[in-house]
TORKOL-4160 file (C-alpha; in steps of 0.2 Angstrom, whole numbers, padded with zeros to 4 digits, m for minus):
487
<pt num="1" X="0342" Y="0461" Z="0396"/>
<pt num="2" X="0329" Y="0455" Z="0384"/>
<pt num="3" X="0325" Y="0463" Z="0368"/>
<pt num="4" X="0319" Y="0456" Z="0352"/>
<pt num="5" X="0323" Y="0469" Z="0341"/>
<pt num="6" X="0335" Y="0479" Z="0330"/>
<pt num="7" X="0352" Y="0475" Z="0335"/>
<pt num="8" X="0347" Y="0477" Z="0355"/>
<pt num="9" X="0358" Y="0489" Z="0365"/>
<pt num="10" X="0372" Y="0492" Z="0354"/>
<pt num="11" X="0376" Y="0509" Z="0347"/>
<pt num="12" X="0383" Y="0511" Z="0330"/>
<pt num="13" X="0400" Y="0515" Z="0336"/>
<pt num="14" X="0400" Y="0498" Z="0347"/>
<pt num="15" X="0396" Y="0489" Z="0331"/>
<pt num="16" X="0413" Y="0495" Z="0326"/>
<pt num="17" X="0422" Y="0491" Z="0340"/>
<pt num="18" X="0418" Y="0471" Z="0339"/>
<pt num="19" X="0416" Y="0459" Z="0326"/>
<pt num="20" X="0399" Y="0447" Z="0328"/>
<pt num="21" X="0401" Y="0429" Z="0327"/>
<pt num="22" X="0387" Y="0418" Z="0322"/>
<pt num="23" X="0386" Y="0399" Z="0325"/>
<pt num="24" X="0381" Y="0387" Z="0311"/>
<pt num="25" X="0371" Y="0372" Z="0318"/>
<pt num="26" X="0356" Y="0378" Z="0324"/>
<pt num="27" X="0358" Y="0396" Z="0325"/>
<pt num="28" X="0361" Y="0402" Z="0305"/>
<pt num="29" X="0355" Y="0385" Z="0300"/>
<pt num="30" X="0338" Y="0377" Z="0306"/>
<pt num="31" X="0347" Y="0362" Z="0306"/>
<pt num="32" X="0363" Y="0351" Z="0312"/>
<pt num="33" X="0377" Y="0348" Z="0296"/>
<pt num="34" X="0384" Y="0333" Z="0308"/>
<pt num="35" X="0368" Y="0324" Z="0306"/>
<pt num="36" X="0363" Y="0332" Z="0285"/>
<pt num="37" X="0381" Y="0324" Z="0280"/>
<pt num="38" X="0377" Y="0309" Z="0289"/>
<pt num="39" X="0361" Y="0306" Z="0282"/>
<pt num="40" X="0367" Y="0312" Z="0265"/>
<pt num="41" X="0383" Y="0299" Z="0265"/>
<pt num="42" X="0368" Y="0285" Z="0268"/>
<pt num="43" X="0355" Y="0290" Z="0255"/>
<pt num="44" X="0370" Y="0291" Z="0242"/>
<pt num="45" X="0377" Y="0276" Z="0248"/>
<pt num="46" X="0369" Y="0264" Z="0262"/>
<pt num="47" X="0387" Y="0256" Z="0267"/>
<pt num="48" X="0392" Y="0271" Z="0272"/>
<pt num="49" X="0387" Y="0267" Z="0289"/>
<pt num="50" X="0400" Y="0254" Z="0289"/>
<pt num="51" X="0416" Y="0267" Z="0291"/>
<pt num="52" X="0404" Y="0278" Z="0300"/>
<pt num="53" X="0405" Y="0269" Z="0314"/>
<pt num="54" X="0422" Y="0265" Z="0313"/>
<pt num="55" X="0425" Y="0284" Z="0312"/>
<pt num="56" X="0417" Y="0286" Z="0330"/>
<pt num="57" X="0431" Y="0281" Z="0340"/>
<pt num="58" X="0441" Y="0294" Z="0332"/>
<pt num="59" X="0431" Y="0309" Z="0339"/>
<pt num="60" X="0421" Y="0323" Z="0332"/>
<pt num="61" X="0430" Y="0333" Z="0320"/>
<pt num="62" X="0439" Y="0318" Z="0311"/>
<pt num="63" X="0421" Y="0311" Z="0308"/>
<pt num="64" X="0415" Y="0326" Z="0303"/>
<pt num="65" X="0428" Y="0328" Z="0289"/>
<pt num="66" X="0423" Y="0311" Z="0283"/>
<pt num="67" X="0405" Y="0314" Z="0281"/>
<pt num="68" X="0407" Y="0331" Z="0273"/>
<pt num="69" X="0417" Y="0321" Z="0260"/>
<pt num="70" X="0406" Y="0305" Z="0260"/>
<pt num="71" X="0389" Y="0316" Z="0260"/>
<pt num="72" X="0391" Y="0333" Z="0252"/>
<pt num="73" X="0377" Y="0343" Z="0256"/>
<pt num="74" X="0371" Y="0359" Z="0242"/>
<pt num="75" X="0374" Y="0375" Z="0251"/>
<pt num="76" X="0359" Y="0384" Z="0242"/>
<pt num="77" X="0345" Y="0373" Z="0246"/>
<pt num="78" X="0350" Y="0371" Z="0265"/>
<pt num="79" X="0334" Y="0379" Z="0279"/>
<pt num="80" X="0341" Y="0394" Z="0284"/>
<pt num="81" X="0334" Y="0403" Z="0299"/>
<pt num="82" X="0330" Y="0421" Z="0291"/>
<pt num="83" X="0329" Y="0431" Z="0306"/>
<pt num="84" X="0348" Y="0426" Z="0309"/>
<pt num="85" X="0352" Y="0431" Z="0292"/>
<pt num="86" X="0343" Y="0448" Z="0292"/>
<pt num="87" X="0352" Y="0452" Z="0309"/>
<pt num="88" X="0369" Y="0449" Z="0301"/>
<pt num="89" X="0365" Y="0460" Z="0287"/>
<pt num="90" X="0358" Y="0475" Z="0299"/>
<pt num="91" X="0376" Y="0473" Z="0309"/>
<pt num="92" X="0387" Y="0475" Z="0292"/>
<pt num="93" X="0374" Y="0490" Z="0285"/>
<pt num="94" X="0381" Y="0496" Z="0302"/>
<pt num="95" X="0398" Y="0496" Z="0297"/>
<pt num="96" X="0403" Y="0477" Z="0307"/>
<pt num="97" X="0414" Y="0466" Z="0303"/>
<pt num="98" X="0405" Y="0446" Z="0305"/>
<pt num="99" X="0413" Y="0429" Z="0306"/>
<pt num="100" X="0405" Y="0414" Z="0303"/>
<pt num="101" X="0415" Y="0402" Z="0318"/>
<pt num="102" X="0405" Y="0384" Z="0319"/>
<pt num="103" X="0409" Y="0366" Z="0325"/>
<pt num="104" X="0406" Y="0360" Z="0308"/>
<pt num="105" X="0420" Y="0355" Z="0296"/>
<pt num="106" X="0430" Y="0369" Z="0288"/>
<pt num="107" X="0422" Y="0366" Z="0272"/>
<pt num="108" X="0406" Y="0366" Z="0276"/>
<pt num="109" X="0408" Y="0383" Z="0282"/>
<pt num="110" X="0417" Y="0390" Z="0270"/>
<pt num="111" X="0403" Y="0384" Z="0256"/>
<pt num="112" X="0389" Y="0392" Z="0267"/>
<pt num="113" X="0399" Y="0408" Z="0270"/>
<pt num="114" X="0403" Y="0409" Z="0253"/>
<pt num="115" X="0384" Y="0406" Z="0246"/>
<pt num="116" X="0378" Y="0419" Z="0258"/>
<pt num="117" X="0390" Y="0431" Z="0257"/>
<pt num="118" X="0387" Y="0440" Z="0274"/>
<pt num="119" X="0407" Y="0435" Z="0281"/>
<pt num="120" X="0421" Y="0443" Z="0283"/>
<pt num="121" X="0428" Y="0428" Z="0291"/>
<pt num="122" X="0422" Y="0407" Z="0292"/>
<pt num="123" X="0430" Y="0397" Z="0303"/>
<pt num="124" X="0426" Y="0378" Z="0308"/>
<pt num="125" X="0433" Y="0361" Z="0312"/>
<pt num="126" X="0450" Y="0357" Z="0304"/>
<pt num="127" X="0449" Y="0338" Z="0305"/>
<pt num="128" X="0458" Y="0338" Z="0322"/>
<pt num="129" X="0450" Y="0349" Z="0335"/>
<pt num="130" X="0431" Y="0352" Z="0337"/>
<pt num="131" X="0427" Y="0368" Z="0340"/>
<pt num="132" X="0416" Y="0368" Z="0351"/>
<pt num="133" X="0412" Y="0373" Z="0369"/>
<pt num="134" X="0429" Y="0380" Z="0377"/>
<pt num="135" X="0439" Y="0376" Z="0363"/>
<pt num="136" X="0429" Y="0388" Z="0353"/>
<pt num="137" X="0429" Y="0403" Z="0367"/>
<pt num="138" X="0448" Y="0400" Z="0367"/>
<pt num="139" X="0449" Y="0402" Z="0348"/>
<pt num="140" X="0437" Y="0419" Z="0350"/>
<pt num="141" X="0448" Y="0425" Z="0363"/>
<pt num="142" X="0462" Y="0423" Z="0354"/>
<pt num="143" X="0456" Y="0431" Z="0340"/>
<pt num="144" X="0445" Y="0444" Z="0346"/>
<pt num="145" X="0450" Y="0447" Z="0364"/>
<pt num="146" X="0439" Y="0445" Z="0379"/>
<pt num="147" X="0422" Y="0455" Z="0377"/>
<pt num="148" X="0430" Y="0461" Z="0357"/>
<pt num="149" X="0415" Y="0450" Z="0348"/>
<pt num="150" X="0395" Y="0448" Z="0350"/>
<pt num="151" X="0391" Y="0429" Z="0348"/>
<pt num="152" X="0372" Y="0423" Z="0341"/>
<pt num="153" X="0369" Y="0403" Z="0347"/>
<pt num="154" X="0357" Y="0392" Z="0352"/>
<pt num="155" X="0363" Y="0379" Z="0363"/>
<pt num="156" X="0369" Y="0375" Z="0380"/>
<pt num="157" X="0389" Y="0372" Z="0373"/>
<pt num="158" X="0387" Y="0390" Z="0370"/>
<pt num="159" X="0388" Y="0397" Z="0387"/>
<pt num="160" X="0405" Y="0395" Z="0386"/>
<pt num="161" X="0407" Y="0406" Z="0373"/>
<pt num="162" X="0395" Y="0419" Z="0379"/>
<pt num="163" X="0404" Y="0421" Z="0395"/>
<pt num="164" X="0415" Y="0431" Z="0388"/>
<pt num="165" X="0407" Y="0439" Z="0375"/>
<pt num="166" X="0401" Y="0459" Z="0377"/>
<pt num="167" X="0385" Y="0453" Z="0370"/>
<pt num="168" X="0376" Y="0436" Z="0369"/>
<pt num="169" X="0363" Y="0432" Z="0355"/>
<pt num="170" X="0351" Y="0419" Z="0358"/>
<pt num="171" X="0341" Y="0407" Z="0346"/>
<pt num="172" X="0327" Y="0396" Z="0351"/>
<pt num="173" X="0333" Y="0394" Z="0369"/>
<pt num="174" X="0322" Y="0383" Z="0383"/>
<pt num="175" X="0316" Y="0397" Z="0397"/>
<pt num="176" X="0328" Y="0389" Z="0408"/>
<pt num="177" X="0343" Y="0391" Z="0396"/>
<pt num="178" X="0338" Y="0408" Z="0393"/>
<pt num="179" X="0338" Y="0412" Z="0411"/>
<pt num="180" X="0356" Y="0403" Z="0413"/>
<pt num="181" X="0361" Y="0413" Z="0398"/>
<pt num="182" X="0356" Y="0429" Z="0405"/>
<pt num="183" X="0367" Y="0423" Z="0420"/>
<pt num="184" X="0380" Y="0422" Z="0411"/>
<pt num="185" X="0384" Y="0439" Z="0402"/>
<pt num="186" X="0377" Y="0455" Z="0407"/>
<pt num="187" X="0372" Y="0459" Z="0388"/>
<pt num="188" X="0357" Y="0448" Z="0380"/>
<pt num="189" X="0347" Y="0447" Z="0365"/>
<pt num="190" X="0334" Y="0434" Z="0364"/>
<pt num="191" X="0332" Y="0434" Z="0343"/>
<pt num="192" X="0319" Y="0420" Z="0343"/>
<pt num="193" X="0308" Y="0411" Z="0356"/>
<pt num="194" X="0310" Y="0391" Z="0357"/>
<pt num="195" X="0298" Y="0385" Z="0343"/>
<pt num="196" X="0284" Y="0371" Z="0344"/>
<pt num="197" X="0290" Y="0354" Z="0341"/>
<pt num="198" X="0278" Y="0341" Z="0346"/>
<pt num="199" X="0265" Y="0348" Z="0329"/>
<pt num="200" X="0279" Y="0346" Z="0318"/>
<pt num="201" X="0284" Y="0329" Z="0327"/>
<pt num="202" X="0267" Y="0322" Z="0323"/>
<pt num="203" X="0266" Y="0326" Z="0304"/>
<pt num="204" X="0283" Y="0319" Z="0303"/>
<pt num="205" X="0277" Y="0302" Z="0311"/>
<pt num="206" X="0260" Y="0306" Z="0297"/>
<pt num="207" X="0246" Y="0298" Z="0307"/>
<pt num="208" X="0237" Y="0303" Z="0292"/>
<pt num="209" X="0244" Y="0290" Z="0284"/>
<pt num="210" X="0239" Y="0275" Z="0295"/>
<pt num="211" X="0223" Y="0275" Z="0286"/>
<pt num="212" X="0231" Y="0264" Z="0273"/>
<pt num="213" X="0233" Y="0253" Z="0287"/>
<pt num="214" X="0217" Y="0250" Z="0290"/>
<pt num="215" X="0218" Y="0238" Z="0274"/>
<pt num="216" X="0222" Y="0224" Z="0288"/>
<pt num="217" X="0204" Y="0223" Z="0293"/>
<pt num="218" X="0198" Y="0219" Z="0275"/>
<pt num="219" X="0203" Y="0200" Z="0278"/>
<pt num="220" X="0191" Y="0198" Z="0293"/>
<pt num="221" X="0178" Y="0209" Z="0283"/>
<pt num="222" X="0180" Y="0199" Z="0269"/>
<pt num="223" X="0177" Y="0184" Z="0278"/>
<pt num="224" X="0162" Y="0189" Z="0289"/>
<pt num="225" X="0171" Y="0184" Z="0303"/>
<pt num="226" X="0168" Y="0198" Z="0319"/>
<pt num="227" X="0175" Y="0187" Z="0332"/>
<pt num="228" X="0180" Y="0195" Z="0350"/>
<pt num="229" X="0199" Y="0188" Z="0346"/>
<pt num="230" X="0199" Y="0193" Z="0327"/>
<pt num="231" X="0195" Y="0211" Z="0331"/>
<pt num="232" X="0208" Y="0210" Z="0345"/>
<pt num="233" X="0221" Y="0203" Z="0334"/>
<pt num="234" X="0217" Y="0215" Z="0319"/>
<pt num="235" X="0220" Y="0230" Z="0332"/>
<pt num="236" X="0235" Y="0224" Z="0337"/>
<pt num="237" X="0241" Y="0222" Z="0320"/>
<pt num="238" X="0233" Y="0239" Z="0315"/>
<pt num="239" X="0246" Y="0248" Z="0330"/>
<pt num="240" X="0262" Y="0237" Z="0326"/>
<pt num="241" X="0261" Y="0242" Z="0308"/>
<pt num="242" X="0257" Y="0260" Z="0309"/>
<pt num="243" X="0270" Y="0261" Z="0325"/>
<pt num="244" X="0283" Y="0252" Z="0311"/>
<pt num="245" X="0275" Y="0262" Z="0297"/>
<pt num="246" X="0279" Y="0279" Z="0307"/>
<pt num="247" X="0297" Y="0274" Z="0307"/>
<pt num="248" X="0299" Y="0273" Z="0289"/>
<pt num="249" X="0292" Y="0290" Z="0286"/>
<pt num="250" X="0304" Y="0297" Z="0295"/>
<pt num="251" X="0318" Y="0287" Z="0288"/>
<pt num="252" X="0311" Y="0291" Z="0268"/>
<pt num="253" X="0311" Y="0308" Z="0274"/>
<pt num="254" X="0329" Y="0308" Z="0281"/>
<pt num="255" X="0336" Y="0300" Z="0265"/>
<pt num="256" X="0326" Y="0310" Z="0256"/>
<pt num="257" X="0333" Y="0329" Z="0264"/>
<pt num="258" X="0340" Y="0333" Z="0248"/>
<pt num="259" X="0325" Y="0328" Z="0234"/>
<pt num="260" X="0311" Y="0336" Z="0246"/>
<pt num="261" X="0320" Y="0353" Z="0248"/>
<pt num="262" X="0319" Y="0357" Z="0228"/>
<pt num="263" X="0301" Y="0349" Z="0228"/>
<pt num="264" X="0287" Y="0363" Z="0229"/>
<pt num="265" X="0277" Y="0356" Z="0243"/>
<pt num="266" X="0290" Y="0342" Z="0251"/>
<pt num="267" X="0300" Y="0356" Z="0256"/>
<pt num="268" X="0290" Y="0359" Z="0267"/>
<pt num="269" X="0292" Y="0345" Z="0279"/>
<pt num="270" X="0296" Y="0346" Z="0298"/>
<pt num="271" X="0314" Y="0338" Z="0293"/>
<pt num="272" X="0316" Y="0346" Z="0277"/>
<pt num="273" X="0310" Y="0363" Z="0282"/>
<pt num="274" X="0322" Y="0362" Z="0298"/>
<pt num="275" X="0306" Y="0364" Z="0311"/>
<pt num="276" X="0310" Y="0346" Z="0318"/>
<pt num="277" X="0328" Y="0341" Z="0321"/>
<pt num="278" X="0335" Y="0329" Z="0311"/>
<pt num="279" X="0342" Y="0321" Z="0330"/>
<pt num="280" X="0324" Y="0317" Z="0333"/>
<pt num="281" X="0322" Y="0309" Z="0318"/>
<pt num="282" X="0339" Y="0299" Z="0319"/>
<pt num="283" X="0333" Y="0292" Z="0338"/>
<pt num="284" X="0313" Y="0290" Z="0336"/>
<pt num="285" X="0314" Y="0280" Z="0317"/>
<pt num="286" X="0323" Y="0264" Z="0327"/>
<pt num="287" X="0313" Y="0267" Z="0343"/>
<pt num="288" X="0295" Y="0268" Z="0334"/>
<pt num="289" X="0302" Y="0254" Z="0326"/>
<pt num="290" X="0306" Y="0242" Z="0341"/>
<pt num="291" X="0289" Y="0246" Z="0347"/>
<pt num="292" X="0278" Y="0242" Z="0332"/>
<pt num="293" X="0291" Y="0222" Z="0333"/>
<pt num="294" X="0286" Y="0222" Z="0352"/>
<pt num="295" X="0268" Y="0221" Z="0346"/>
<pt num="296" X="0271" Y="0210" Z="0333"/>
<pt num="297" X="0280" Y="0197" Z="0338"/>
<pt num="298" X="0265" Y="0196" Z="0355"/>
<pt num="299" X="0254" Y="0192" Z="0338"/>
<pt num="300" X="0264" Y="0176" Z="0335"/>
<pt num="301" X="0281" Y="0172" Z="0324"/>
<pt num="302" X="0273" Y="0172" Z="0308"/>
<pt num="303" X="0266" Y="0190" Z="0310"/>
<pt num="304" X="0283" Y="0197" Z="0314"/>
<pt num="305" X="0291" Y="0188" Z="0297"/>
<pt num="306" X="0278" Y="0199" Z="0289"/>
<pt num="307" X="0283" Y="0215" Z="0297"/>
<pt num="308" X="0302" Y="0211" Z="0295"/>
<pt num="309" X="0298" Y="0210" Z="0275"/>
<pt num="310" X="0288" Y="0225" Z="0275"/>
<pt num="311" X="0302" Y="0233" Z="0285"/>
<pt num="312" X="0315" Y="0226" Z="0273"/>
<pt num="313" X="0306" Y="0231" Z="0257"/>
<pt num="314" X="0303" Y="0247" Z="0262"/>
<pt num="315" X="0319" Y="0251" Z="0267"/>
<pt num="316" X="0327" Y="0246" Z="0252"/>
<pt num="317" X="0312" Y="0255" Z="0243"/>
<pt num="318" X="0320" Y="0270" Z="0254"/>
<pt num="319" X="0337" Y="0268" Z="0247"/>
<pt num="320" X="0336" Y="0261" Z="0229"/>
<pt num="321" X="0317" Y="0255" Z="0223"/>
<pt num="322" X="0314" Y="0272" Z="0222"/>
<pt num="323" X="0322" Y="0279" Z="0211"/>
<pt num="324" X="0318" Y="0265" Z="0198"/>
<pt num="325" X="0307" Y="0269" Z="0183"/>
<pt num="326" X="0291" Y="0257" Z="0186"/>
<pt num="327" X="0299" Y="0247" Z="0200"/>
<pt num="328" X="0294" Y="0258" Z="0213"/>
<pt num="329" X="0277" Y="0258" Z="0206"/>
<pt num="330" X="0275" Y="0239" Z="0210"/>
<pt num="331" X="0285" Y="0238" Z="0225"/>
<pt num="332" X="0272" Y="0253" Z="0231"/>
<pt num="333" X="0258" Y="0240" Z="0226"/>
<pt num="334" X="0266" Y="0228" Z="0233"/>
<pt num="335" X="0267" Y="0236" Z="0252"/>
<pt num="336" X="0249" Y="0240" Z="0251"/>
<pt num="337" X="0242" Y="0223" Z="0244"/>
<pt num="338" X="0254" Y="0215" Z="0259"/>
<pt num="339" X="0244" Y="0225" Z="0273"/>
<pt num="340" X="0230" Y="0214" Z="0269"/>
<pt num="341" X="0241" Y="0199" Z="0269"/>
<pt num="342" X="0247" Y="0204" Z="0287"/>
<pt num="343" X="0229" Y="0205" Z="0293"/>
<pt num="344" X="0225" Y="0189" Z="0287"/>
<pt num="345" X="0239" Y="0183" Z="0295"/>
<pt num="346" X="0237" Y="0191" Z="0311"/>
<pt num="347" X="0222" Y="0182" Z="0312"/>
<pt num="348" X="0223" Y="0167" Z="0304"/>
<pt num="349" X="0210" Y="0170" Z="0290"/>
<pt num="350" X="0213" Y="0162" Z="0273"/>
<pt num="351" X="0214" Y="0173" Z="0259"/>
<pt num="352" X="0205" Y="0171" Z="0242"/>
<pt num="353" X="0214" Y="0173" Z="0227"/>
<pt num="354" X="0200" Y="0186" Z="0220"/>
<pt num="355" X="0206" Y="0196" Z="0234"/>
<pt num="356" X="0224" Y="0196" Z="0233"/>
<pt num="357" X="0221" Y="0201" Z="0212"/>
<pt num="358" X="0211" Y="0214" Z="0215"/>
<pt num="359" X="0221" Y="0222" Z="0228"/>
<pt num="360" X="0236" Y="0221" Z="0215"/>
<pt num="361" X="0226" Y="0229" Z="0201"/>
<pt num="362" X="0219" Y="0242" Z="0213"/>
<pt num="363" X="0235" Y="0246" Z="0222"/>
<pt num="364" X="0246" Y="0246" Z="0209"/>
<pt num="365" X="0232" Y="0260" Z="0199"/>
<pt num="366" X="0235" Y="0270" Z="0216"/>
<pt num="367" X="0252" Y="0270" Z="0216"/>
<pt num="368" X="0254" Y="0274" Z="0197"/>
<pt num="369" X="0242" Y="0290" Z="0202"/>
<pt num="370" X="0252" Y="0294" Z="0215"/>
<pt num="371" X="0268" Y="0296" Z="0203"/>
<pt num="372" X="0256" Y="0306" Z="0191"/>
<pt num="373" X="0253" Y="0318" Z="0204"/>
<pt num="374" X="0272" Y="0322" Z="0206"/>
<pt num="375" X="0276" Y="0319" Z="0188"/>
<pt num="376" X="0259" Y="0335" Z="0185"/>
<pt num="377" X="0266" Y="0343" Z="0199"/>
<pt num="378" X="0284" Y="0347" Z="0193"/>
<pt num="379" X="0274" Y="0352" Z="0178"/>
<pt num="380" X="0282" Y="0366" Z="0166"/>
<pt num="381" X="0281" Y="0354" Z="0150"/>
<pt num="382" X="0296" Y="0348" Z="0138"/>
<pt num="383" X="0308" Y="0333" Z="0146"/>
<pt num="384" X="0314" Y="0339" Z="0164"/>
<pt num="385" X="0320" Y="0326" Z="0175"/>
<pt num="386" X="0312" Y="0322" Z="0191"/>
<pt num="387" X="0324" Y="0325" Z="0207"/>
<pt num="388" X="0328" Y="0307" Z="0217"/>
<pt num="389" X="0314" Y="0298" Z="0204"/>
<pt num="390" X="0318" Y="0287" Z="0187"/>
<pt num="391" X="0303" Y="0299" Z="0177"/>
<pt num="392" X="0302" Y="0313" Z="0166"/>
<pt num="393" X="0289" Y="0323" Z="0165"/>
<pt num="394" X="0286" Y="0319" Z="0149"/>
<pt num="395" X="0281" Y="0302" Z="0156"/>
<pt num="396" X="0265" Y="0309" Z="0164"/>
<pt num="397" X="0254" Y="0301" Z="0150"/>
<pt num="398" X="0261" Y="0285" Z="0151"/>
<pt num="399" X="0259" Y="0283" Z="0168"/>
<pt num="400" X="0242" Y="0291" Z="0167"/>
<pt num="401" X="0235" Y="0275" Z="0155"/>
<pt num="402" X="0245" Y="0264" Z="0169"/>
<pt num="403" X="0234" Y="0270" Z="0183"/>
<pt num="404" X="0218" Y="0269" Z="0172"/>
<pt num="405" X="0221" Y="0252" Z="0165"/>
<pt num="406" X="0226" Y="0244" Z="0181"/>
<pt num="407" X="0211" Y="0252" Z="0191"/>
<pt num="408" X="0199" Y="0246" Z="0176"/>
<pt num="409" X="0207" Y="0228" Z="0179"/>
<pt num="410" X="0204" Y="0228" Z="0197"/>
<pt num="411" X="0186" Y="0231" Z="0190"/>
<pt num="412" X="0184" Y="0218" Z="0181"/>
<pt num="413" X="0191" Y="0206" Z="0192"/>
<pt num="414" X="0178" Y="0211" Z="0206"/>
<pt num="415" X="0165" Y="0207" Z="0192"/>
<pt num="416" X="0172" Y="0191" Z="0189"/>
<pt num="417" X="0171" Y="0187" Z="0208"/>
<pt num="418" X="0154" Y="0190" Z="0210"/>
<pt num="419" X="0150" Y="0176" Z="0197"/>
<pt num="420" X="0157" Y="0161" Z="0210"/>
<pt num="421" X="0149" Y="0152" Z="0218"/>
<pt num="422" X="0159" Y="0158" Z="0235"/>
<pt num="423" X="0149" Y="0175" Z="0233"/>
<pt num="424" X="0133" Y="0164" Z="0234"/>
<pt num="425" X="0140" Y="0157" Z="0253"/>
<pt num="426" X="0143" Y="0176" Z="0259"/>
<pt num="427" X="0130" Y="0187" Z="0252"/>
<pt num="428" X="0110" Y="0180" Z="0253"/>
<pt num="429" X="0109" Y="0193" Z="0237"/>
<pt num="430" X="0124" Y="0197" Z="0227"/>
<pt num="431" X="0117" Y="0205" Z="0214"/>
<pt num="432" X="0119" Y="0221" Z="0225"/>
<pt num="433" X="0139" Y="0220" Z="0226"/>
<pt num="434" X="0137" Y="0225" Z="0206"/>
<pt num="435" X="0132" Y="0243" Z="0211"/>
<pt num="436" X="0152" Y="0243" Z="0219"/>
<pt num="437" X="0159" Y="0241" Z="0202"/>
<pt num="438" X="0150" Y="0252" Z="0194"/>
<pt num="439" X="0154" Y="0266" Z="0211"/>
<pt num="440" X="0173" Y="0260" Z="0207"/>
<pt num="441" X="0172" Y="0264" Z="0188"/>
<pt num="442" X="0169" Y="0281" Z="0195"/>
<pt num="443" X="0178" Y="0285" Z="0207"/>
<pt num="444" X="0195" Y="0279" Z="0198"/>
<pt num="445" X="0191" Y="0288" Z="0182"/>
<pt num="446" X="0189" Y="0302" Z="0194"/>
<pt num="447" X="0203" Y="0299" Z="0203"/>
<pt num="448" X="0214" Y="0299" Z="0187"/>
<pt num="449" X="0207" Y="0316" Z="0182"/>
<pt num="450" X="0209" Y="0325" Z="0196"/>
<pt num="451" X="0228" Y="0319" Z="0197"/>
<pt num="452" X="0228" Y="0327" Z="0177"/>
<pt num="453" X="0221" Y="0343" Z="0182"/>
<pt num="454" X="0234" Y="0345" Z="0195"/>
<pt num="455" X="0222" Y="0344" Z="0212"/>
<pt num="456" X="0231" Y="0328" Z="0219"/>
<pt num="457" X="0241" Y="0330" Z="0233"/>
<pt num="458" X="0254" Y="0319" Z="0233"/>
<pt num="459" X="0247" Y="0303" Z="0241"/>
<pt num="460" X="0227" Y="0297" Z="0231"/>
<pt num="461" X="0223" Y="0288" Z="0248"/>
<pt num="462" X="0226" Y="0304" Z="0259"/>
<pt num="463" X="0215" Y="0315" Z="0245"/>
<pt num="464" X="0203" Y="0301" Z="0246"/>
<pt num="465" X="0199" Y="0304" Z="0265"/>
<pt num="466" X="0197" Y="0322" Z="0263"/>
<pt num="467" X="0187" Y="0321" Z="0247"/>
<pt num="468" X="0169" Y="0323" Z="0250"/>
<pt num="469" X="0163" Y="0312" Z="0234"/>
<pt num="470" X="0178" Y="0299" Z="0239"/>
<pt num="471" X="0169" Y="0297" Z="0256"/>
<pt num="472" X="0149" Y="0297" Z="0248"/>
<pt num="473" X="0158" Y="0284" Z="0236"/>
<pt num="474" X="0163" Y="0273" Z="0250"/>
<pt num="475" X="0148" Y="0275" Z="0261"/>
<pt num="476" X="0138" Y="0269" Z="0244"/>
<pt num="477" X="0150" Y="0253" Z="0242"/>
<pt num="478" X="0146" Y="0250" Z="0261"/>
<pt num="479" X="0127" Y="0253" Z="0257"/>
<pt num="480" X="0128" Y="0239" Z="0241"/>
<pt num="481" X="0139" Y="0229" Z="0252"/>
<pt num="482" X="0127" Y="0229" Z="0267"/>
<pt num="483" X="0111" Y="0226" Z="0255"/>
<pt num="484" X="0120" Y="0211" Z="0247"/>
<pt num="485" X="0123" Y="0203" Z="0265"/>
<pt num="486" X="0103" Y="0211" Z="0272"/>
<pt num="487" X="0093" Y="0209" Z="0255"/>
């Protein structure tokens, strides 16, 4: 039977005779505690991967016990399924008993039950036996008797439990599995439908962030080399960078779960909110990485080496550098500039010192704006420490000064470059390029002001792509550059 309202077909008297047993991973929680604790352990200490590999051969239960100790998770910030919580609360109001029974480690199950205060019992894996599937079904029959309980579950492993349940309550089952659950037991309540995974997946990959990878085209454009071979090589470099960057974004989100869940906006990210399973990210992060490096090696070992350096720096950034004061801004600025270097290596176009100097100052300004935006978002005044970062909210004026001064320095570098002999070789009327300096001065000043007022949404590049004033500024820069070539 399919009924998504109330407690299904059970009467108040029927509820009093049954215990409502609730699964944890994927049911009460919109996540899986095995992966939660694994990524928590890795975020605390990357060397945790070695003992984890050693525990794999000992079975799931010992692994879960080890991860629970190595990567404890705050029960208060986990993504709960509100519909399941409401169902459990209504069951208790009708006088029924409830139990949280999960294959997750007993310590985790106890903490979550204590936090919610909705359960009469909390039972989990004990470090020896993995309480899942048939093992869970046998335990429940021993505790409550055959047909002595209703069970909320979400996976194929729960079919064994539903066979001896008086009522099956499903959470997010795909249609085929939902039909199989209906054949397994006579009374079924489908509490929530299967959620779409494609949109959260695309959002987690952040294709809008690929806009940054357009920087690989800058060497080609600056040198005015628009041959077919150079264009194809740059397009391949863009594709490799985008795939590897998405792999990095997935890795960052998996490592930043705890910090993201206490952030006003980042808590809505697919992994932090539970809209996308952590298992997907665990598989896709290395998968996208391999695909990106396949393209990188096709462009030659030098470009592959640049991409390997990019991945190494971003990985170190994820584990360590982003928590270090100012070092994180320098790292972000360097990663922006590395995209330009990658474009030069992919095409064999030499990079000028002027281009690299401009990039260093300009992207340091953008990285500082990014941190400034996060500090402003924390707000509230005082001297509050920002979760997962090495900053305090009182540092906001200093970070803003870094953004302004470095941005103006980049404009000065461009102004000095316009007086060099190399400009006359590339541009028929280089005087037109002075307009670019004026536009950049305006744009940088406005961006810092917008960030100061709290209107910036984390990343200046992404914000600029959606901001009509920034788009007009980009068009003006293009027109001034075109005027320098054609006038």
